[in-house]
N, C-alpha and C positions, 0 to 999 in steps of 0.2 A: 867846343861850344858849352854854354852854360844852358840846361835844360829846364832846371828847378829855379823858383826863385828863393832868395834867401833872405834873411831878416835884413831889415833897413838898418844902418846905412852900409851894410858888408857886399863884397863885391858879388854881383848876381841877383842885387836885390834893386827895384825901381825906386827913383826919385824923381821929384821934381823941382825944377829950377827954371827960374823966371818965366813960371805958367806952362811949361813945358815938360812933359813927362820922357824919363830917359833911363837907362840902365846904368848902375855904376859896374865898370868893367874892372876896376882894380883901385886900390889906394895907391897914391904918390905920396910918401913920406907919412906923416902922422895927421896933417891937417888939410890934404887934398885928395881929389879923387879923378879919376880919369872916366867920364859921363858920354855914353853914347845917346845923341838926340837926332832922329830921322837922319841916321847916316852919317852924322858928323861927331867928331869926337872932341870934346872939350874938357881942359882941366879947370876943374872948379873947386872953390874952399868947401870943404864938408859943412861948415857953418852955415853955407848959402844953400843947402838942400834941404828938402821939406819930404817927410815920409807921405806918399800918396795914400795909404791907408788912414790916415788922420781926416775925418769928416769933412772939414772945412777946406784942408788942402785937395781933398778929391773933388770937390762940388767947382772949385776955382779951375783944375785943371781940365775937367769935364767940359766945364763952358767953353774953354779955350776952341775956337775954330766952331763952335756949334751956335746956330743961332737961338733965340729964345724958345721957339716952338720944340726945336730938335733937344734944348736941354731940357724941357719939360717931359720929352718922351724918354730921353735917358734916365733921368731920375726917377721915372715910372718904372721904366723896364728894371732897374736895379732892385727897385723896392719889389716887383713882380717874381723875380728870379732870385731874391736873396736867399733862399733854401734849396734852390736848384743847382744842380751840376751839368744838365745839358737840357737843351731844348731845340724843337726845330723851328724853321721860319714859320711853316704853317702852323704849329701850336701857338706859338707867340702872336703872329699876325691876328689871329682869332680872337686871344685873349685881348689884345689892343683894340680890335672891333667892338667888343662887348665893353670895353671900358670906355670907349669913344661915345657907345650908346648912353652909357650911363653920366658921361659929362666929366668922366675923370681925366682924361687926355686926350689929345686930338691923334688919329690914327697917321702912321706912314703913308705916303703916296703909294709906295710899291715895295715889295720885298728886298729889293737892293738897298733901298733906302735904311731898312730895319737892318740887316745886315751891317751895314757901315756903323751905324750905332753901335751894335753890338760889339765889333771889331775895336771900337773907342773905348767900351767897357772893358777890354782885355779879355774877350770871348774869342776863340779859336773854332773855325770851320774845318771839321775831319767828315771823310767820306765812309759811310757804315753801310752794310747790307742789313736789310730789314726785311725779313720775309721774302727774300729772294729778289729784293728791289734794291738797286742803289741810291743811298739819299744823303745829302749832307746833315749833319748834326753839329749844332754850336755848343762847345764843351767851355767850362771855366778854366783860365789859366792855371796849371799846375803851382802849387805853392807848397813849401817846404816847411813841414809843421815838426816843431820839436817833441821828442817822444816823453 
């Protein structure tokens, strides 16, 4: 199993195909890739894949499956957590409540909703013990960085 993301378009990296985000499992020849999207494996030409880190592609992929209000929330969360590597739902919920009061974005109706948007943004929940209490922390998906 590939644990760390690699650079696009190499195996292990993420790619967007027809508005859906998937992971490149392997290259087939020089011009095709085996792509996994929502549990389905597709053989697609490399020329049809887009880099999900490209801002335009990311925004289009982000809006797939989300309504207008959730898209605005997701974009606000992405901007708010741009320089963070982890957060808790309570921290993010509190920041979103403050932003709602300031008229920046409408708040999520519950923390499960907020967690779903975080997962759409490729954050993963991890159980941590903080001050003797077990809690869930959302962490940014690991990416391989060239030295």
